[in-house]
N, C-alpha and C positions, 0 to 999 in steps of 0.2 A: 311073444310079447310085444308091445308098442313103445318103440322107443321112442323116450320125453326128454331127450337132451339133444342137442343140435349135434348134427354129423360134424363129420372135419374141413367140408368146404362150407355148410350153415353157421359153425363157430364164426369162418373170417367175418359172414354180415353180421354175426351178434357183435363183434370185434367194433364193426362200423358204428353199427350204433350205439353201443356203450360208450362208444370214445365221442359220440356228437351230442351227449347229455340232454338228449331232448328227442323230435322227433324228426323222420325223414322221409323223404319220398322214394318211391321206388326207384325212381331217375338219378336221383341225390345217391341212393345205395350202389347201383349200377355204375355209376360216374366216379365214386372213391375205390371199386374191388378193378376196374380195370387194368390196374397194373398188376393186381395180387392174385386174379382169379383168372384160367386160362377158357372162361366159358361163354357160350353167347346170354344175352339180356334176357331173352326167355327162361334157361334153366337158371339165372337168379331169381326172377319173377317167381317159377314155380317153386325155389328153395323158400323165398320168402313165407310165398301160401303154406308151406309145411309149418314153419318154423310159429304160424299165426295157429294151424291145428295144433299143433305141440304145446301153445300155450306157452310161447318165448317170447313171440311179439306180439303185439294188440295194436292196433288201427283205429283213427278216424277218418272218415270221408270228408275231405277239403269242402270247404262252407259256401266256396266261387266256384268249384268243379267237380261233378260226382264222379267222375272220374279218377282223380288223384286221391289217395289213400296218404296220409300221414302214419308211419309205424314209431312202434315204441317198446323200448323192450318192459315187458314182464317180470322176467327175473334177473336178477344182478348176476357179475359173472362169476362172485365167491359161490352162487346158490346152484348154477351150473357148474361149476368147478369141484365141489363138495358131492354133489350127486354122483356126474362122471368117477369122481374118486370111490364114493364107494361101491359103487358096480363095478369098477374095475377090481379092488380088493377083492371083490365076492367071486367075480367070474374067472379071475385069473390065479388069486392066492387063497381060495379058499374061504374067505372071509377073514382073514389073519394079515391083518394091518402089519406086524413086526415085520411077517417073510417079504410081503410089498420092500418097506422099507431096507431091511437088509439088502434085499433084491438092485435097488435102488443103488443102494451106497457103494455095495461091491462092484457095480460095474461103472459108477462117475467117477469121473476125476475131479478129487473135489482137492482145495489148496487147503491148506493150513488155518486159515482166515476162516474158510466156509466153516471148516471142523468144528474150529472154537465156536462160530456161530451157531452152529447145530448141537453144540454142546452147551449151550445156555439155554436154547428151545428146548431141551430134554429137560435141563433141570429146571425152566419154568413151568414144566409140563407137569414134573413129580409134584411139585410144591402145588401148583394146583388142584389136583389130586388127592393129595393130602389134605390139604384145607376144607375139599368139599368132603371127603368120609370124617374128618370132626366136626364137621356142618351136621352132614345126617347123625351123628351120635349123637349133639347135643338135642337137635329135634327130639330124638328118639328118647333121649334123657327127660328131654323137656315134656315127653307125653305122660312117663311113668309113672 
């Protein structure tokens, strides 16, 4: 199966591009990563090419110098996180998100404030699921 999301090091490149809120040249990406990744410039360029092949980065050739490419993110951070999360749950927890959440919660050292925040999130998710069921029932009633 071909990996369609960034690897750990590729993720660092994507973070730089996402944080730029625009396009960047390979040289600009390399400069931003010099204190973050301990890899050669050539390796960064190879990872950029992989991200292009994966459909994560797009590029435009510089209008004044055809040797320079301007790279931009084609996928948002949120889209990548969703895909990675779904794949992680599928591969390590048999597709059961509740097992993944339970595992994280049991191993995490959460403060009372963080637990309260999670509680609010769960209540909100439950309310939206109940609302979705109600709308589905209304739509079904309207069809009959």
